[in-house]
Structure formats: structure tokens, C-alpha cells
C-alpha positions as CSV (number, residue, x, y, z in Angstrom):
1,M,30.4,12.2,-8.1
2,V,31.5,14.3,-5.5
3,K,29.4,17.4,-4.8
4,A,30.3,18.7,-1.5
5,L,32.8,18.7,1.0
6,V,32.5,18.4,5.1
7,F,35.2,19.1,7.3
8,D,36.3,18.2,10.6
9,V,37.2,21.7,12.3
10,F,39.6,21.0,15.5
11,G,42.9,19.9,14.4
12,T,41.9,19.9,10.7
13,V,40.9,23.0,9.3
14,V,42.0,25.4,13.0
15,D,45.1,24.8,15.4
16,W,43.0,24.7,18.8
17,R,46.3,23.7,20.6
18,S,48.8,27.0,19.8
19,S,45.6,28.7,19.8
20,I,43.9,27.5,23.3
21,A,47.4,27.9,24.8
22,R,48.1,31.5,23.4
23,A,44.2,32.6,24.9
24,A,45.5,31.2,28.5
25,Q,48.8,32.9,28.6
26,A,47.1,36.2,27.5
27,L,44.5,35.9,30.4
28,L,46.0,34.5,33.1
29,E,50.0,35.5,33.0
30,P,49.4,39.3,33.5
31,Q,47.4,37.7,36.8
32,G,51.0,36.4,38.3
33,I,49.9,33.0,36.9
34,N,52.8,30.9,35.0
35,I,52.2,27.4,33.8
36,D,52.9,25.2,30.7
37,W,50.4,26.4,28.6
38,A,50.4,24.1,26.0
39,Q,50.1,21.2,28.4
40,F,47.0,23.1,29.6
41,A,45.8,23.0,26.0
42,D,46.6,19.6,26.0
43,R,44.8,18.5,29.3
44,W,41.4,20.3,28.1
45,R,41.2,18.4,25.4
46,E,42.4,15.2,26.8
47,G,38.9,15.4,28.3
48,Y,37.1,16.0,25.0
49,F,35.9,12.6,24.2
50,P,35.3,11.1,28.1
51,A,32.8,14.0,28.3
52,M,31.0,13.0,25.1
53,R,30.8,9.3,26.3
54,P,27.4,9.4,28.2
55,V,25.7,11.0,25.8
56,W,27.1,8.4,23.1
57,N,25.7,5.4,25.8
58,G,22.4,7.5,25.9
59,E,23.0,8.3,29.6
60,R,22.8,12.2,28.6
61,P,21.3,14.5,26.5
62,Y,23.1,16.2,23.8
63,V,24.5,19.5,25.1
64,I,26.7,22.2,23.3
65,L,30.4,21.7,23.4
66,D,30.8,25.0,25.8
67,V,28.6,23.0,28.1
68,L,31.1,19.8,27.8
69,H,34.2,22.3,27.8
70,R,33.2,24.4,30.7
71,E,32.9,21.0,32.9
72,I,35.8,19.9,31.9
73,L,37.9,23.1,32.5
74,D,36.1,23.2,36.0
75,A,37.2,19.5,36.6
76,M,40.9,20.4,35.4
77,L,41.9,23.5,37.0
78,G,42.9,21.8,40.2
79,G,45.8,20.0,38.6
80,F,47.1,23.1,37.8
81,G,46.6,24.7,41.1
82,L,44.0,27.3,39.4
83,E,41.0,25.9,41.4
84,A,40.5,29.7,43.0
85,L,39.8,30.9,39.4
86,G,36.8,33.1,39.0
87,D,33.8,32.6,37.1
88,A,34.7,35.2,34.5
89,E,38.1,33.9,33.9
90,R,36.8,30.6,33.1
91,A,34.0,32.0,30.9
92,T,36.4,34.0,29.2
93,L,38.6,30.7,28.5
94,T,35.9,28.5,27.2
95,Q,34.6,31.1,25.0
96,A,38.5,30.9,23.7
97,W,37.3,28.2,21.6
98,H,35.3,30.1,19.6
99,A,38.5,32.2,18.4
100,L,40.7,29.5,17.2
101,D,43.6,30.5,14.5
102,P,43.5,28.8,10.9
103,W,46.1,26.8,10.3
104,P,48.2,28.8,7.3
105,D,46.7,26.7,4.2
106,S,42.8,26.9,5.5
107,V,41.6,29.8,4.0
108,A,42.6,30.0,0.9
109,G,42.5,26.2,0.7
110,L,38.9,26.5,1.6
111,T,38.3,29.3,-0.8
112,R,39.6,27.7,-3.8
113,L,37.3,24.5,-2.9
114,K,34.3,26.4,-2.6
115,A,34.4,27.5,-6.3
116,Q,33.7,23.9,-7.1
117,F,32.2,22.3,-4.1
118,V,29.6,22.9,-1.3
119,I,31.7,23.4,1.8
120,A,30.6,23.2,5.0
121,P,32.2,22.1,8.5
122,L,31.1,18.8,10.2
123,S,32.1,19.3,13.4
124,N,31.3,18.6,17.3
125,G,30.9,22.5,17.8
126,H,27.9,23.9,17.5
127,V,26.2,26.4,15.5
128,A,27.1,29.7,17.4
129,M,30.6,28.5,18.0
130,M,31.1,27.4,14.2
131,V,29.9,30.9,13.2
132,A,32.1,32.9,15.8
133,M,35.2,31.0,14.5
134,A,34.3,31.5,10.8
135,K,34.0,34.9,10.7
136,R,36.4,35.9,13.0
137,A,39.1,33.7,10.7
138,G,37.6,34.0,7.6
139,L,36.3,30.5,6.9
140,P,34.1,31.0,3.9
141,W,31.6,27.9,4.8
142,D,28.4,27.5,2.7
143,L,26.4,26.6,5.5
144,I,27.0,24.8,9.1
145,L,26.5,20.9,9.4
146,G,27.3,19.0,12.5
147,A,27.1,17.9,15.8
148,E,24.2,20.2,16.7
149,I,22.3,19.7,13.7
150,A,22.2,16.0,14.3
151,G,21.7,16.1,18.3
152,S,24.8,13.7,18.5
153,Y,28.5,14.0,18.2
154,K,31.0,12.4,15.8
155,P,31.6,9.4,15.5
156,D,27.6,8.3,16.1
157,P,26.7,7.7,12.8
158,R,23.4,10.2,12.9
159,V,26.2,12.8,12.5
160,Y,28.0,11.5,8.9
161,D,24.2,10.8,7.6
162,S,23.0,14.0,8.4
163,A,25.1,15.6,5.8
164,P,24.1,13.8,2.7
165,R,20.3,14.0,3.7
166,L,20.3,17.9,4.5
167,L,22.4,18.5,1.4
168,G,20.0,16.3,-0.9
169,L,22.8,14.1,-2.1
170,A,23.6,10.3,-2.1
171,P,26.5,9.8,0.8
172,A,29.0,9.1,-1.8
173,G,28.4,12.5,-3.5
174,V,29.8,13.6,0.2
175,M,33.1,13.5,1.1
176,M,34.3,13.9,4.4
177,V,37.6,16.0,4.7
178,A,39.8,15.7,8.2
179,A,43.2,15.1,10.0
180,H,41.8,12.0,11.9
181,P,42.0,8.5,10.9
182,Q,39.0,7.4,13.0
183,D,36.8,10.4,12.2
184,L,37.3,9.3,8.3
185,A,36.7,5.7,8.9
186,A,33.3,6.4,10.7
187,A,32.3,8.5,7.8
188,A,33.1,5.8,5.3
189,K,31.3,3.4,7.0
190,R,28.3,5.6,6.1
191,G,29.2,5.7,2.9
192,L,30.8,9.1,2.5
193,K,33.7,9.1,0.3
194,T,37.3,10.4,2.0
195,A,40.1,12.9,2.4
196,Y,42.7,12.5,4.6
197,V,45.2,15.9,5.3
198,H,48.2,15.4,7.2
199,R,48.4,17.9,10.2
200,P,51.6,16.2,12.1
201,L,51.6,19.2,14.3
202,E,48.4,19.2,15.8
203,Y,49.9,17.9,19.0
204,G,53.0,20.1,18.9
205,A,56.3,18.5,17.2
206,A,57.3,16.4,20.4
207,A,53.8,14.3,19.4
208,A,54.4,14.5,15.9
209,K,51.6,12.5,14.0
210,D,53.1,9.5,11.7
211,R,50.8,9.5,8.3
212,P,48.6,6.7,7.7
213,A,49.4,4.1,5.2
214,A,49.0,5.1,1.8
215,G,45.6,4.3,0.3
216,S,44.0,4.1,3.6
217,F,41.6,6.7,2.2
218,D,40.1,7.9,-1.1
219,V,42.7,10.9,-0.9
220,M,45.6,12.0,1.0
221,V,46.8,15.1,1.1
222,D,49.2,17.6,3.3
223,S,47.4,20.5,2.5
224,F,43.9,21.9,1.5
225,E,45.7,23.3,-1.5
226,E,46.6,20.2,-2.2
227,L,43.5,19.0,-1.7
228,A,42.0,21.3,-4.2
229,E,44.6,20.3,-7.2
230,K,43.9,16.5,-6.5
231,L,40.3,17.4,-7.0
232,G,40.8,19.1,-10.0
233,V,40.0,23.0,-8.7
């Protein structure tokens, strides 16, 4: 029944933590700045869902993720003693979210899956971000779906509903692929099939993620290559 696969991106397709830590270090270390770069990435990501909450609650209209990322960055820099960082550096750091490195299996696995399924991101990232990331990393999407198309962020039901509607499929004809159980649970409530991909090192070895119980989702795998095998590609 499944004709299309839609993917969470941050943490599922790309390694945001290592990518942001490296980008921050490459920009700031030559200026004599020395901080815990992984902690910097973690702190930035911690602001992600709180920044989205006003949109979910109807207190703020939808804005693209670049806007939220910059607001979170501006608010957190003081905690690292970087409140004097200039606008150019802040803009460069924000743009680093457009250039995240894929997990080692991502490109080969997506290419394999694309041979049988329509594949697209269903991310909280906006279209320009997803396109830039795909061009840099070689992610072979058929089209871009997600937050900007729906005008809200996951787990708003409108984001999940937008994928089958725009693809002309029943919800059960679309499978959500993610490394985050809460994302998949929200997709399942809208009738989408679910595939869990275990990315234990998303937050680093010291915070390795546990695997959900067997049978929690329609498919459970350790890589996109294994997902292709499970789906008969």
C-alpha cells in the first residue's frame, strides 16, 4: 500500500549536532574563542521546541526556521560569554543549519528507496533550507514537503495531513520515517504508516538514545539501507 516515504530530517537524515559544533568551531576558534562546541550545539537545539510553541498555540504566525534559529541564538549567546558576537557571525552560524552532514547511510539508502517510492522530507525546516541541504549533501528528494508548505510545525496534524493530500494518496499510502518516537506517534494518529530508524548518537555517546520497544512502529531499523531491505527494494 505504501507509495511514498516522508522523512524527518534533523537527527534522522542528517547529524545536526556534530555539524553545528564543527561549523561553530571553524568560525569562532580562529577568533580566539574556545568553548564546548558540542554543548553550544545542544543548547541551540534545546530552544527549538519552546520557540515553536507560540505558533502551535496560535500566539504567533508561522515563520521559517531561520527566524527561530536566529532568535534562539541571540538569546543563548550570553550564556557562553559571546554576547558581543557581531551580526555577520550570527548570520553565518544561522546559515550553518542549511549545511548539515548526512549520516553515513543516508544518501545511499535514500537513493535505493527512491527507485521504488516517492521520497520527500517532511521537516520543520523550510523549503530553501531543505533545498540547500539536499544540494550540498546529495540527498535525492523527489520534492520538498513539510512545515512551510503546511504553515505550521510538527507535531501539528496539518503537517502530517499535507503529505498524503499533496501526493494524492490515502494516509496509509504514506510512511513517515523518523528517529523520534513522538514524531512517529503523531504521524500514526493521522493514519500514516511509520518507520523508526535508530540514531543512538544523535545527542552524542554520553546521551545515547534507547531503542523503543519492539513492535512500537510498523517498521523498525538501524539504517536507511536496512529500511530498503525491509521494504523489498
